[in-house]
N, C-alpha and C positions, 0 to 999 in steps of 0.2 A: 552635601556638596563638599565637605571637607575631605582632604586626602592626607598627605604625609604630615605628621605632627612632630617629627624628630629633627627639625632644622637646627643646625648649630649656627648661631649668629656670631660671626667674627668678621673683622675688617680692619681697616687702617684707622687707628685711634690717635687723635691729637691729645696729648697730655698737658701741654702748656704752649706758650707762644712760639717756642722753638719748632713746633710742628710745621710752621709755614716755611721753615728753612730745610724742609725735606727730612724731618725727624718724627714723622708719624710712626706708630708702632702697631704691628699686626697682632691683634689679640681678640679674645671673645668679649662680647658685651651683652647686656640684658635688654631685650626689646620690651615694648609695652606689653602689659598683660593681655593675653588673647581675649577678644570679644567676638561674638558671632556676627558682628558687622565688619570684621576685618578680613584682609587678604594677605597671605604670605607670598612673597615673590622671590623666586630664584633669579638673581640678577645676572643678566648677560652683558649689559652695557650701562655705563654711567658717565654722563658728561662731566667735564671739569669746568666749573663756573668761577667767575671772579669773586662771587660771594664766598666760595670755599676758602679762598686765600684771605679775604678780609676777616672771616670768622676764625680761621686757624691762628691768625696773629692778633686777634682781639681788636681789630681796627675800628669796629663799630661799637665798642664797649667790651667789657670783660666777658669772654665766652664761658659757657658752661662746661668746662673741662671735667672729665674726659668727654670728647666729642668725636663723632664720626660725621664728616661732611659728605656732600654729594646729594644733589636734589634734581638730577636729570636721569631718572632711573627707568630702565626698560628690562623686562625679563618675562619669565613664565609664572603664571599663578599656580602654586603648588598646594596651597591650602585656602579654602574659601569658606567663610562662615555661613551658617544656615540661614542667616537673615540678609544675605547678600543677593541682589538680583542683577542680572545682566552680565555677570562674570562667572565663568566656570573654570575648574581645574584644567590646566593645559592652555588656557588663553594667553596670548601675548599682550602684555599690559605695561603701563607706565605710571610713574608718579613724578610730580613736579615739585615746586618749591613750597607747596602747602600740603599738609597732611590731614588737617582737621579744621573745623570751625564749630561754633556752639550748636548750630542747627536747631536753635530754640530750646536747648537743654538747660539753659540758665535763665529762662524767661523769654519774653518776646525779643526778637532780634530783627530790627528793620532791614539790615543788610542781608542776612541769610534768607529772610522771607522774600526779598526782592531779587534773589539770585545773584547777589554780590558778595558771596562768601569770602572773597579775597580781602574785603574790607571789614570783616567781622572783628569786633573789638576783642573777642576771645578766641581768635584763630590760633592754630598751632603750625609753626613752620616745620618743615620736614626734618630739620636738624637744629641743634643749639636752641631748643625750646622745650616746653613741657606740655603734655596733654592735660585735659581738664581734670584728670584724676591725680595730677602732680608728677606722673612718671615722665622720664626724659624721652625725647625723640632723637633717633639716630638715623643718619643718612645712608647713602648708597655706595660708599667706597668699601665694598665687602661682598659677601656671598649671598646674603638674604636680606630682605626688607619686609617689615610688617607695617601695614597702613590701613586706616579706615577706608572702606570701599567707596565712600562718596567722592574720594579724591584719587581713585584708581581708574585709569583710562584704558580702554581697549585701543590697541594700535591698528589702524587700517592695514589691510593686507598688502596694499601697494606701497607701503612706506617701510623701508628697511629700518631695522632696530637702531643701527648706528646713526642714521639720520634723524630718527624720531627723538632719541635721547636728548640732544641739546635743545630741541624745540620746547621741552617741558619747563625750562626756565628761560634761557636766552631767547627762544622763539616767542613765547607768549609775552615776555616783557616788552617786546617791540611790536608784536602783532596787535595787542590790546590798545595801546595809545593811538595807533594808526586807524584801526577800525572805529574806535570810539570817537575819534575827532574828524571823521568824514573823509579819510583818504579814499580816493576813487577817481573815476572819470571827472575831468574838469579841474582837478586839484594839482597844485605844484608843491612838492614836498622835499624838504631837506632832512638829511640824516647826518647828525654830527657824530663823528667817530666811525671809522671804518675798521672795526675790530670784531671781537666775538659777538657783541650785541649789534653793532652797527651794520655788519654785513647782512645780518638777518633783516634789519630795517629796510635795506635796499631791496632784498628779495621780496619781502611782503608788500612794500609799496608798489612794486611792479605787478605782483600777483593780484593786488586789489584794483589795479587799473588806473593808477595815477597818471596824469598826462605827462608830467615832467618830474624826474627824481634827481636830486643833486646830492652827491656824496661830499661831505665836508670833513677835512682832517687837517692837521697842522702842516704836514709835508706832502710833497708830490709823489712820494714813493709808493703810495697805494692807489694812485690814479688809475693805472691799468687794471688793477683788481676791481676797483669800484665800477669801471665801465664794463668789465666782463660780467660782473654780478647783475648788471642791468641799468646802472645809473646813466642818465643822459648827459650829465655834466659833473664837474668836480671842482672844488675850491680848496686850495692849499693855503691856509690862513697865515702861515709863517713865510710864505714865498710869493703869493699873489698880491701885488701892490694895490692898496686901496680897494680891497675886495668888498668891504662893507658898503662902499659907495657905488662901485660898479654893479653890484647885484642887489642894491637896495630895492625894497618894495617888490620883491620877485617871488616870494613863497607864501603859500597859505598856511602851511604847517611845518614846524620843525620839531623833530624828536631828537633829543640830545642823549647820547648813550655814554658819554665819557664820565669818568670819575675823578677828574682833576678839579680842585677848587679854584684853579687859575683860569678857567675857561673865559673867553671874552664875551660875556653874556650880553652886554650892551650892544656890541657889534652884531651879534646874532639877531637881536631884536630889530635892528635896522633892516635886516633882510625880509622881515615880514610885511605882508600887505595889510591894508586896513582890516581890522577884526581878525588878524592872524593869531595863531596859537603856537606857543612854545611849550613843549612838554618834556620835563626832565625825568629820565629813568635811571641814568647812572647815579651812583650814590657816593660822592666824595666823603672822605673821613673828616673833612673840615667844612665849614659853611660855604655856600655859594657866594659869589661877588654881589655887592650891593647894587641896586637898580634905582634910578631916580624915578619918582612917580610920573613925571611928564613923559618918560619913555613909553609908558603904558597908556597914559591918558590920551595923548594926541592922536594915536592910531587905533585906539580901542583894543589894544593887544592884551591877550590873556596869557599868563604864565601858570602852568599847572604841573602836576606829577601823575605818575601812573605806577601801580604796583601789580605785577603779574596779571592774572585775569581769573575769572570764576570758572568752575568746571565746564559749563556749557560752552564757553568761549574757547577753552582748551580743545574740546572735541571739535568744534567748528574749525579751528586752526589746523588740527591734524588732518581733517578731511580735505580742507583746501590744499594742503601740501600734497596729499595723495592725488587729488584730482588734477592739479596743475603742475605736478612734477617739481615742486619746490624742494631743493636739496641744499642744505648748508655745506659749507666747505669745512671738512673735518679731517683730523689726523687721528687714527686709532692707535692706542697704546695699551699694552697688557696691564691688567689690574696690579700686577706685581711692581710696575714702574710708577705707581701713583706718587711716591715721594718726589721723584725727578720731574714728573709732569707738573706738580705744584710749583716747584722751583722754576721750571721753564715758563710757566704761566706768569710768574712774577717778573720775569725778564722780558715779557712781551713777545715770546717766540711763536705762539700758535698762529696758524693761518687756516681757519680762524677759530676753531673749537677743537680741543682735545676730547676724545671719547675713550674711556677705559673699557676694556672688555675682559670677561672671564673665560 
C-alpha cells in the first residue's frame, strides 16, 4: 500500500514562547519513526485553533519546544503502511487533536476497549506530546504529517477540505458534549461563547434537532451572527439587565466554550432547569470560579467537562456534516501567513475559524 517515501517534513516551528507573537520559524523537523500502521499525509489544509496559541506561549504549562502546532489537518494520503486498512494512497483524509492511544499495548485499557480512546491515560496529542516510544509528536503547520492510522479519518466526498479541517478539533470538541448529553428534539440548549468553538456549538445543536438554541456572549455584537448560525435567541451578559433572572430555569444543557477564568459560572447555573447539565470545554489558563454546593444540590445540577471525542464519534460527526450540509464560518489564509494568523487569533479577529492552506 505504500507509495512515496521521500517526504521532507518541514513546517512552522515554535522555538520558545515568542512563537505566539508571530515568531515561528520555517524549518525541517523529524517525524516519528515510520511504522507499518502509519499514514503520511500531504497537507492541503490545517485549521488554526486556540490550543495552538496556548501551546506556543506555554499557557497550559511549559511546552515541548521545538514544537509544530496544528491539529486540524486535512490532506492526501501519500504513504500508507502495510498494516493499515480502510485507507489507500490518494484518499482525502484528516487528523484531529489526538494521534494515538495505547490501544492495549501497555496492558488492559478500559477506555480504549470501550471505544473511549480520547480518555486513554496513555494517549498522544497530535502535537506537544510524545508517542509511546518517546518520540515527539509534531502538528500540521507544514507540508506533511505522519500519524498512526487509527486516528486518520477519511473525509466524506460531500465535505470540502477547508470545512472539514476545523471540525477535527473545534468541531468534535463541541459535537461530543452535545451528543453525549442528550442534545436533540425536546431539549433547550445554551452555547456560551460565540466564537471559534461556540459557533460550532450552535451549528451542531441545530443539526441534532434541539428545540431551542440560545447563543450566550458578553456583548450584543455577535447577536446577528448567532441568529444567522441558527440560534433561536441570544443573551448578552454584559448588556442584558438581570439576564440570569429573566432566563432562569430555561435550559436543559449548557456547553461553555470560553477560556476566561472570569466567567459568571453561578449565573449560568441559574439558567439550568432541574437536573440540567453544564459542560465546560473551553480551558482557561487559570482555575474556574468557585461554586457553592447548594447551587448544585437544590436543582440536581451536574457540572462536567468534555475532551474532543473518540474516532467513531469523529467519523459520525463528519458524516452528519456532509449529510446535513453543516459548514463552519471560515477564513482561508495561505500557510506562509501562519505567523500573522496566530497573532490575529490572539487578537480575536477570526470569524470564526482560520484555515491555512498549502
